[in-house]
KEFI-306545 format. One record per residue (C-alpha): residue number from 1; x, y, z; residue in one letter. Coordinates in nm, 2 decimals, padded with zeros to 4 digits. Example, Ala and Ser with C-alpha at 12.3 -4.5 7.8 and 13.67 -1.06 7.14 Angstrom:
# residues 2
+------+--------+--------+--------+------+
| resi |     px |     py |     pz | resn |
+------+--------+--------+--------+------+
|    1 |  01.23 | -00.45 |  00.78 |    A |
|    2 |  01.37 | -00.11 |  00.71 |    S |
+------+--------+--------+--------+------+
# end
This chain:
# residues 347
+------+--------+--------+--------+------+
| resi |     px |     py |     pz | resn |
+------+--------+--------+--------+------+
|    1 |  05.37 |  12.84 |  11.57 |    M |
|    2 |  05.22 |  12.75 |  11.23 |    T |
|    3 |  04.90 |  12.58 |  11.14 |    S |
|    4 |  04.56 |  12.68 |  11.00 |    T |
|    5 |  04.41 |  12.48 |  11.29 |    A |
|    6 |  04.53 |  12.75 |  11.53 |    W |
|    7 |  04.42 |  13.11 |  11.46 |    S |
|    8 |  04.55 |  13.42 |  11.63 |    E |
|    9 |  04.26 |  13.41 |  11.87 |    T |
|   10 |  04.34 |  13.05 |  11.97 |    D |
|   11 |  04.69 |  13.14 |  12.10 |    V |
|   12 |  04.85 |  13.39 |  12.33 |    E |
|   13 |  05.18 |  13.57 |  12.29 |    R |
|   14 |  05.40 |  13.62 |  12.59 |    L |
|   15 |  05.72 |  13.79 |  12.48 |    D |
|   16 |  05.86 |  13.72 |  12.83 |    H |
|   17 |  05.94 |  13.42 |  13.05 |    C |
|   18 |  05.63 |  13.29 |  13.24 |    P |
|   19 |  05.86 |  13.19 |  13.53 |    L |
|   20 |  06.07 |  13.50 |  13.60 |    C |
|   21 |  05.92 |  13.76 |  13.37 |    G |
|   22 |  06.24 |  13.84 |  13.18 |    S |
|   23 |  06.20 |  13.95 |  12.81 |    P |
|   24 |  06.56 |  13.84 |  12.74 |    R |
|   25 |  06.56 |  13.51 |  12.55 |    R |
|   26 |  06.69 |  13.31 |  12.26 |    T |
|   27 |  06.48 |  13.10 |  12.01 |    L |
|   28 |  06.61 |  12.75 |  12.10 |    R |
|   29 |  06.39 |  12.52 |  11.90 |    Y |
|   30 |  06.15 |  12.61 |  11.61 |    A |
|   31 |  05.88 |  12.40 |  11.46 |    G |
|   32 |  05.83 |  12.14 |  11.73 |    I |
|   33 |  05.53 |  11.92 |  11.65 |    D |
|   34 |  05.31 |  11.71 |  11.87 |    D |
|   35 |  05.48 |  11.38 |  11.80 |    W |
|   36 |  05.31 |  11.25 |  12.12 |    F |
|   37 |  04.94 |  11.25 |  12.03 |    S |
|   38 |  04.92 |  11.40 |  11.68 |    G |
|   39 |  04.75 |  11.73 |  11.75 |    A |
|   40 |  04.80 |  11.97 |  11.46 |    P |
|   41 |  05.04 |  12.27 |  11.46 |    G |
|   42 |  05.41 |  12.33 |  11.53 |    T |
|   43 |  05.55 |  12.53 |  11.82 |    W |
|   44 |  05.86 |  12.73 |  11.91 |    D |
|   45 |  06.06 |  12.69 |  12.24 |    Y |
|   46 |  06.25 |  12.99 |  12.37 |    H |
|   47 |  06.52 |  12.98 |  12.64 |    E |
|   48 |  06.52 |  13.25 |  12.91 |    C |
|   49 |  06.85 |  13.43 |  12.94 |    H |
|   50 |  06.79 |  13.49 |  13.32 |    D |
|   51 |  06.65 |  13.18 |  13.47 |    C |
|   52 |  06.72 |  12.93 |  13.19 |    G |
|   53 |  06.36 |  12.80 |  13.15 |    A |
|   54 |  06.25 |  12.67 |  12.81 |    L |
|   55 |  05.90 |  12.79 |  12.72 |    Y |
|   56 |  05.66 |  12.78 |  12.43 |    I |
|   57 |  05.56 |  13.12 |  12.28 |    D |
|   58 |  05.31 |  13.17 |  12.13 |    P |
|   59 |  05.11 |  12.90 |  12.31 |    R |
|   60 |  04.75 |  12.78 |  12.33 |    P |
|   61 |  04.52 |  12.98 |  12.56 |    T |
|   62 |  04.36 |  12.82 |  12.86 |    P |
|   63 |  04.04 |  12.80 |  12.66 |    A |
|   64 |  04.20 |  12.62 |  12.36 |    T |
|   65 |  04.47 |  12.40 |  12.51 |    I |
|   66 |  04.23 |  12.11 |  12.55 |    G |
|   67 |  04.28 |  12.04 |  12.18 |    R |
|   68 |  04.62 |  11.91 |  12.26 |    L |
|   69 |  04.47 |  11.64 |  12.49 |    Y |
|   70 |  04.20 |  11.50 |  12.27 |    E |
|   71 |  04.40 |  11.18 |  12.22 |    H |
|   72 |  04.62 |  11.18 |  12.53 |    Y |
|   73 |  04.75 |  10.86 |  12.69 |    F |
|   74 |  04.57 |  10.93 |  13.03 |    T |
|   75 |  04.24 |  10.83 |  12.87 |    H |
|   76 |  04.31 |  10.46 |  12.92 |    V |
|   77 |  04.35 |  10.29 |  13.25 |    A |
|   78 |  04.69 |  10.14 |  13.33 |    N |
|   79 |  04.73 |  09.77 |  13.31 |    A |
|   80 |  05.04 |  09.63 |  13.49 |    E |
|   81 |  05.17 |  09.32 |  13.32 |    R |
|   82 |  05.47 |  09.11 |  13.39 |    A |
|   83 |  05.63 |  08.94 |  13.09 |    R |
|   84 |  05.76 |  08.58 |  13.14 |    G |
|   85 |  05.90 |  08.43 |  13.46 |    W |
|   86 |  06.17 |  08.69 |  13.49 |    L |
|   87 |  05.92 |  08.97 |  13.47 |    G |
|   88 |  05.70 |  08.81 |  13.73 |    R |
|   89 |  06.00 |  08.76 |  13.96 |    L |
|   90 |  06.10 |  09.13 |  13.92 |    A |
|   91 |  05.74 |  09.24 |  13.99 |    L |
|   92 |  05.73 |  09.02 |  14.30 |    G |
|   93 |  06.05 |  09.16 |  14.44 |    I |
|   94 |  05.94 |  09.52 |  14.37 |    R |
|   95 |  05.60 |  09.46 |  14.54 |    N |
|   96 |  05.76 |  09.32 |  14.85 |    D |
|   97 |  05.98 |  09.62 |  14.87 |    Y |
|   98 |  05.70 |  09.88 |  14.83 |    V |
|   99 |  05.47 |  09.69 |  15.06 |    N |
|  100 |  05.73 |  09.70 |  15.34 |    Q |
|  101 |  05.87 |  10.05 |  15.29 |    R |
|  102 |  05.56 |  10.24 |  15.18 |    Y |
|  103 |  05.27 |  10.04 |  15.32 |    G |
|  104 |  05.13 |  09.91 |  14.99 |    H |
|  105 |  04.94 |  09.58 |  14.96 |    H |
|  106 |  05.04 |  09.46 |  14.62 |    R |
|  107 |  05.04 |  09.11 |  14.48 |    D |
|  108 |  05.22 |  08.90 |  14.39 |    P |
|  109 |  05.50 |  08.96 |  14.64 |    A |
|  110 |  05.82 |  08.75 |  14.67 |    V |
|  111 |  05.90 |  08.69 |  15.04 |    P |
|  112 |  06.23 |  08.86 |  15.11 |    G |
|  113 |  06.22 |  09.06 |  14.80 |    G |
|  114 |  06.27 |  09.38 |  15.00 |    R |
|  115 |  06.62 |  09.25 |  15.09 |    W |
|  116 |  06.70 |  09.14 |  14.73 |    L |
|  117 |  06.64 |  09.50 |  14.62 |    M |
|  118 |  06.95 |  09.60 |  14.81 |    Y |
|  119 |  07.17 |  09.36 |  14.62 |    L |
|  120 |  07.08 |  09.53 |  14.29 |    L |
|  121 |  07.23 |  09.86 |  14.17 |    P |
|  122 |  07.07 |  10.14 |  14.37 |    P |
|  123 |  06.89 |  10.30 |  14.08 |    W |
|  124 |  06.65 |  09.99 |  14.07 |    F |
|  125 |  06.54 |  10.07 |  14.42 |    R |
|  126 |  06.53 |  10.45 |  14.36 |    W |
|  127 |  06.29 |  10.38 |  14.07 |    E |
|  128 |  06.03 |  10.23 |  14.31 |    W |
|  129 |  06.09 |  10.50 |  14.57 |    D |
|  130 |  05.99 |  10.74 |  14.29 |    H |
|  131 |  05.70 |  10.52 |  14.19 |    W |
|  132 |  05.56 |  10.55 |  14.55 |    A |
|  133 |  05.64 |  10.92 |  14.53 |    R |
|  134 |  05.86 |  10.89 |  14.84 |    H |
|  135 |  05.56 |  10.92 |  15.07 |    L |
|  136 |  05.58 |  10.77 |  15.42 |    P |
|  137 |  05.34 |  10.51 |  15.55 |    I |
|  138 |  05.03 |  10.72 |  15.64 |    P |
|  139 |  04.91 |  10.75 |  16.00 |    A |
|  140 |  04.55 |  10.78 |  16.10 |    H |
|  141 |  04.45 |  11.14 |  16.11 |    G |
|  142 |  04.73 |  11.26 |  15.89 |    S |
|  143 |  04.66 |  11.07 |  15.57 |    N |
|  144 |  04.48 |  11.32 |  15.35 |    R |
|  145 |  04.64 |  11.32 |  15.01 |    L |
|  146 |  04.57 |  11.52 |  14.69 |    L |
|  147 |  04.71 |  11.43 |  14.35 |    D |
|  148 |  04.70 |  11.73 |  14.12 |    V |
|  149 |  04.67 |  11.63 |  13.76 |    G |
|  150 |  04.58 |  11.27 |  13.85 |    C |
|  151 |  04.52 |  11.16 |  13.49 |    G |
|  152 |  04.37 |  10.81 |  13.47 |    N |
|  153 |  04.41 |  10.76 |  13.85 |    G |
|  154 |  04.68 |  10.50 |  13.85 |    A |
|  155 |  04.87 |  10.66 |  14.14 |    F |
|  156 |  04.55 |  10.74 |  14.33 |    L |
|  157 |  04.45 |  10.38 |  14.33 |    A |
|  158 |  04.79 |  10.27 |  14.46 |    A |
|  159 |  04.79 |  10.55 |  14.73 |    A |
|  160 |  04.44 |  10.45 |  14.84 |    R |
|  161 |  04.55 |  10.09 |  14.88 |    D |
|  162 |  04.84 |  10.21 |  15.09 |    A |
|  163 |  04.61 |  10.38 |  15.34 |    G |
|  164 |  04.59 |  10.73 |  15.21 |    W |
|  165 |  04.26 |  10.92 |  15.20 |    D |
|  166 |  04.33 |  11.01 |  14.84 |    A |
|  167 |  04.16 |  11.26 |  14.62 |    Q |
|  168 |  04.25 |  11.37 |  14.27 |    G |
|  169 |  04.18 |  11.65 |  14.03 |    I |
|  170 |  04.23 |  11.69 |  13.65 |    D |
|  171 |  04.11 |  11.93 |  13.39 |    F |
|  172 |  04.08 |  11.66 |  13.12 |    D |
|  173 |  03.72 |  11.53 |  13.12 |    P |
|  174 |  03.82 |  11.20 |  12.95 |    K |
|  175 |  04.09 |  11.13 |  13.21 |    A |
|  176 |  03.85 |  11.21 |  13.49 |    V |
|  177 |  03.59 |  10.97 |  13.35 |    E |
|  178 |  03.86 |  10.69 |  13.33 |    T |
|  179 |  03.96 |  10.75 |  13.70 |    A |
|  180 |  03.60 |  10.77 |  13.83 |    R |
|  181 |  03.52 |  10.44 |  13.65 |    A |
|  182 |  03.77 |  10.28 |  13.90 |    Q |
|  183 |  03.58 |  10.42 |  14.19 |    G |
|  184 |  03.82 |  10.70 |  14.26 |    L |
|  185 |  03.74 |  11.04 |  14.42 |    D |
|  186 |  03.83 |  11.27 |  14.13 |    V |
|  187 |  03.71 |  11.63 |  14.05 |    A |
|  188 |  03.73 |  11.80 |  13.71 |    Q |
|  189 |  03.89 |  12.14 |  13.67 |    G |
|  190 |  04.18 |  12.35 |  13.80 |    G |
|  191 |  04.32 |  12.35 |  14.15 |    L |
|  192 |  04.21 |  12.70 |  14.25 |    A |
|  193 |  03.85 |  12.65 |  14.15 |    E |
|  194 |  03.81 |  12.35 |  14.38 |    Q |
|  195 |  03.79 |  12.58 |  14.69 |    G |
|  196 |  03.98 |  12.35 |  14.93 |    F |
|  197 |  04.01 |  12.50 |  15.28 |    P |
|  198 |  04.34 |  12.63 |  15.41 |    D |
|  199 |  04.59 |  12.37 |  15.55 |    E |
|  200 |  04.37 |  12.08 |  15.44 |    Y |
|  201 |  04.60 |  11.82 |  15.30 |    F |
|  202 |  04.89 |  11.63 |  15.46 |    D |
|  203 |  05.05 |  11.56 |  15.12 |    A |
|  204 |  05.01 |  11.69 |  14.77 |    I |
|  205 |  05.17 |  11.53 |  14.47 |    T |
|  206 |  05.21 |  11.70 |  14.13 |    V |
|  207 |  05.36 |  11.44 |  13.89 |    S |
|  208 |  05.44 |  11.58 |  13.54 |    H |
|  209 |  05.18 |  11.85 |  13.57 |    V |
|  210 |  05.36 |  12.18 |  13.65 |    I |
|  211 |  05.51 |  12.18 |  13.30 |    E |
|  212 |  05.16 |  12.17 |  13.15 |    H |
|  213 |  05.01 |  12.47 |  13.33 |    V |
|  214 |  05.00 |  12.83 |  13.21 |    H |
|  215 |  05.09 |  12.98 |  13.56 |    D |
|  216 |  05.32 |  12.75 |  13.75 |    P |
|  217 |  05.38 |  13.01 |  14.02 |    I |
|  218 |  05.00 |  13.03 |  14.10 |    A |
|  219 |  04.98 |  12.65 |  14.11 |    L |
|  220 |  05.26 |  12.62 |  14.37 |    V |
|  221 |  05.12 |  12.90 |  14.58 |    R |
|  222 |  04.77 |  12.73 |  14.58 |    E |
|  223 |  04.93 |  12.40 |  14.68 |    C |
|  224 |  05.11 |  12.57 |  14.97 |    I |
|  225 |  04.79 |  12.74 |  15.09 |    R |
|  226 |  04.60 |  12.41 |  15.12 |    I |
|  227 |  04.89 |  12.21 |  15.26 |    L |
|  228 |  04.91 |  12.16 |  15.63 |    K |
|  229 |  05.21 |  12.28 |  15.84 |    H |
|  230 |  05.49 |  12.02 |  15.80 |    R |
|  231 |  05.30 |  11.88 |  15.50 |    G |
|  232 |  05.48 |  11.75 |  15.19 |    R |
|  233 |  05.46 |  11.89 |  14.84 |    L |
|  234 |  05.61 |  11.64 |  14.59 |    W |
|  235 |  05.68 |  11.75 |  14.23 |    I |
|  236 |  05.82 |  11.56 |  13.93 |    A |
|  237 |  05.88 |  11.73 |  13.60 |    T |
|  238 |  06.12 |  11.69 |  13.30 |    P |
|  239 |  06.47 |  11.82 |  13.35 |    N |
|  240 |  06.60 |  12.06 |  13.09 |    A |
|  241 |  06.95 |  11.99 |  13.22 |    D |
|  242 |  06.91 |  11.61 |  13.15 |    A |
|  243 |  07.19 |  11.43 |  12.98 |    I |
|  244 |  06.92 |  11.31 |  12.73 |    Y |
|  245 |  06.84 |  11.67 |  12.64 |    H |
|  246 |  07.21 |  11.75 |  12.57 |    F |
|  247 |  07.24 |  11.43 |  12.36 |    R |
|  248 |  06.93 |  11.46 |  12.15 |    F |
|  249 |  06.86 |  11.84 |  12.15 |    Q |
|  250 |  06.54 |  11.90 |  11.94 |    Q |
|  251 |  06.46 |  11.52 |  11.94 |    N |
|  252 |  06.46 |  11.50 |  12.32 |    W |
|  253 |  06.13 |  11.33 |  12.38 |    F |
|  254 |  06.01 |  11.58 |  12.65 |    A |
|  255 |  05.98 |  11.86 |  12.39 |    L |
|  256 |  05.62 |  11.85 |  12.29 |    N |
|  257 |  05.35 |  12.12 |  12.30 |    P |
|  258 |  05.17 |  11.99 |  12.60 |    Q |
|  259 |  05.48 |  12.10 |  12.79 |    H |
|  260 |  05.45 |  12.48 |  12.81 |    L |
|  261 |  05.75 |  12.52 |  13.03 |    I |
|  262 |  06.05 |  12.31 |  13.10 |    L |
|  263 |  06.25 |  12.36 |  13.43 |    F |
|  264 |  06.61 |  12.34 |  13.53 |    R |
|  265 |  06.71 |  12.25 |  13.89 |    P |
|  266 |  06.81 |  12.61 |  13.98 |    A |
|  267 |  06.49 |  12.78 |  13.87 |    N |
|  268 |  06.26 |  12.51 |  14.02 |    L |
|  269 |  06.45 |  12.54 |  14.35 |    R |
|  270 |  06.41 |  12.92 |  14.34 |    Q |
|  271 |  06.03 |  12.89 |  14.27 |    L |
|  272 |  05.97 |  12.66 |  14.57 |    L |
|  273 |  06.21 |  12.82 |  14.82 |    E |
|  274 |  06.07 |  13.17 |  14.74 |    S |
|  275 |  05.73 |  13.03 |  14.82 |    S |
|  276 |  05.84 |  12.92 |  15.17 |    G |
|  277 |  05.92 |  12.55 |  15.13 |    L |
|  278 |  06.23 |  12.37 |  15.25 |    R |
|  279 |  06.34 |  12.19 |  14.94 |    V |
|  280 |  06.53 |  11.87 |  14.87 |    S |
|  281 |  06.60 |  11.70 |  14.54 |    F |
|  282 |  06.53 |  11.33 |  14.52 |    L |
|  283 |  06.66 |  11.05 |  14.30 |    R |
|  284 |  06.46 |  10.96 |  13.99 |    R |
|  285 |  06.59 |  10.61 |  13.97 |    G |
|  286 |  06.60 |  10.37 |  13.68 |    L |
|  287 |  06.51 |  10.56 |  13.36 |    H |
|  288 |  06.81 |  10.56 |  13.12 |    A |
|  289 |  06.68 |  10.31 |  12.88 |    Q |
|  290 |  06.33 |  10.46 |  12.86 |    S |
|  291 |  06.44 |  10.82 |  12.81 |    H |
|  292 |  06.72 |  10.74 |  12.58 |    W |
|  293 |  06.52 |  10.50 |  12.36 |    C |
|  294 |  06.22 |  10.73 |  12.34 |    A |
|  295 |  06.44 |  11.02 |  12.22 |    S |
|  296 |  06.62 |  10.79 |  11.97 |    A |
|  297 |  06.28 |  10.68 |  11.84 |    A |
|  298 |  06.18 |  11.04 |  11.79 |    R |
|  299 |  06.51 |  11.12 |  11.61 |    K |
|  300 |  06.44 |  10.82 |  11.38 |    A |
|  301 |  06.11 |  10.98 |  11.28 |    G |
|  302 |  05.86 |  10.77 |  11.48 |    L |
|  303 |  05.54 |  10.93 |  11.59 |    K |
|  304 |  05.29 |  10.86 |  11.87 |    G |
|  305 |  05.30 |  10.74 |  12.23 |    F |
|  306 |  05.26 |  10.37 |  12.13 |    E |
|  307 |  05.56 |  10.40 |  11.89 |    Q |
|  308 |  05.79 |  10.60 |  12.10 |    I |
|  309 |  05.72 |  10.57 |  12.47 |    C |
|  310 |  05.56 |  10.22 |  12.52 |    L |
|  311 |  05.85 |  10.02 |  12.37 |    P |
|  312 |  06.10 |  10.23 |  12.57 |    A |
|  313 |  05.92 |  10.19 |  12.90 |    F |
|  314 |  05.85 |  09.82 |  12.86 |    Q |
|  315 |  06.21 |  09.73 |  12.79 |    G |
|  316 |  06.41 |  09.50 |  13.01 |    A |
|  317 |  06.64 |  09.79 |  13.11 |    K |
|  318 |  06.94 |  09.57 |  13.17 |    V |
|  319 |  07.17 |  09.65 |  12.88 |    Q |
|  320 |  07.52 |  09.74 |  12.99 |    I |
|  321 |  07.53 |  10.08 |  12.81 |    R |
|  322 |  07.21 |  10.20 |  12.98 |    Y |
|  323 |  07.35 |  10.09 |  13.32 |    Q |
|  324 |  07.66 |  10.30 |  13.25 |    F |
|  325 |  07.43 |  10.60 |  13.18 |    I |
|  326 |  07.25 |  10.53 |  13.51 |    E |
|  327 |  07.59 |  10.54 |  13.68 |    L |
|  328 |  07.67 |  10.88 |  13.52 |    L |
|  329 |  07.34 |  11.02 |  13.64 |    V |
|  330 |  07.40 |  10.88 |  13.99 |    T |
|  331 |  07.74 |  11.06 |  14.00 |    L |
|  332 |  07.58 |  11.39 |  13.88 |    R |
|  333 |  07.22 |  11.40 |  13.99 |    K |
|  334 |  07.14 |  11.72 |  13.80 |    R |
|  335 |  07.17 |  11.52 |  13.48 |    W |
|  336 |  06.88 |  11.28 |  13.56 |    Q |
|  337 |  06.59 |  11.28 |  13.32 |    G |
|  338 |  06.33 |  11.42 |  13.57 |    D |
|  339 |  06.35 |  11.67 |  13.85 |    L |
|  340 |  06.20 |  11.51 |  14.16 |    V |
|  341 |  06.15 |  11.75 |  14.44 |    V |
|  342 |  06.00 |  11.74 |  14.79 |    Q |
|  343 |  05.91 |  12.06 |  14.97 |    G |
|  344 |  05.82 |  12.07 |  15.34 |    L |
|  345 |  05.59 |  12.35 |  15.45 |    K |
|  346 |  05.75 |  12.51 |  15.76 |    E |
|  347 |  05.53 |  12.81 |  15.81 |    S |
+------+--------+--------+--------+------+
# end
């Protein structure tokens, strides 16, 4: 780590893996900058010899890490827009599918769109399963949901409309302000300090959060404590075994200092199963173009969320070469860009 903006008292040195505790490691990537939001400093990723995790060391302390989020993308509310008649048709087909399968009430919806989804390659459908976080239609009395690291509240709003009694938490005050402005029930701070009762929630979602926290083991254990028996813990996080990581190496777009630790399928499974969950890995769905293009943009020297991520995520996603990559990921699920895991609490 190098920058006059970060003094020795602003960072903490680990000298061991924050996931398994092993001191055996290799420096994998040196001098990674915050291409995402422009915070000063460069950072080093080490690879654990025992569990394979990639982790930053030295890293910001819990007291100073907020500097990395001063210009983060979650400070702006999401605006879903369909481009042209083809975009509106695709949106209508998607909406009819999630309305029927997950209990949402989204407009516009194309009648019969749910059936048209099954005529497309399956990764189109899997993408919207992932968007709904694979949650079942909630039933009265078992619909209490917590979104950990809710950001601007985009998912909370969708879950509320689907019938979930949805709450959120986030440590970032600007993101919390954005979510509350939409009338959402959101608390600021970490999970443990909220003081939720034991076995309180029917479902907990943790979307692209576990890689941001200093102690992922404590986060998982707290989620399990407040989760009801047979409750669902849903986690999504970047996959260090992703085909995009192998292709782009230090230019893989998931390498940025907000991500303190990056998981592989084996070590994430070990963490969850050792905590008492029955684990299943789920499909990420359509994402080849967005992940590939974002990494290619970073390799080309572009900086910023608007330059790298937005053009990738707003693409048409129909080019033949990206469909071929989706097929590769389908054949070998461990190569997909994100790890998507559901854990059921059985005790």
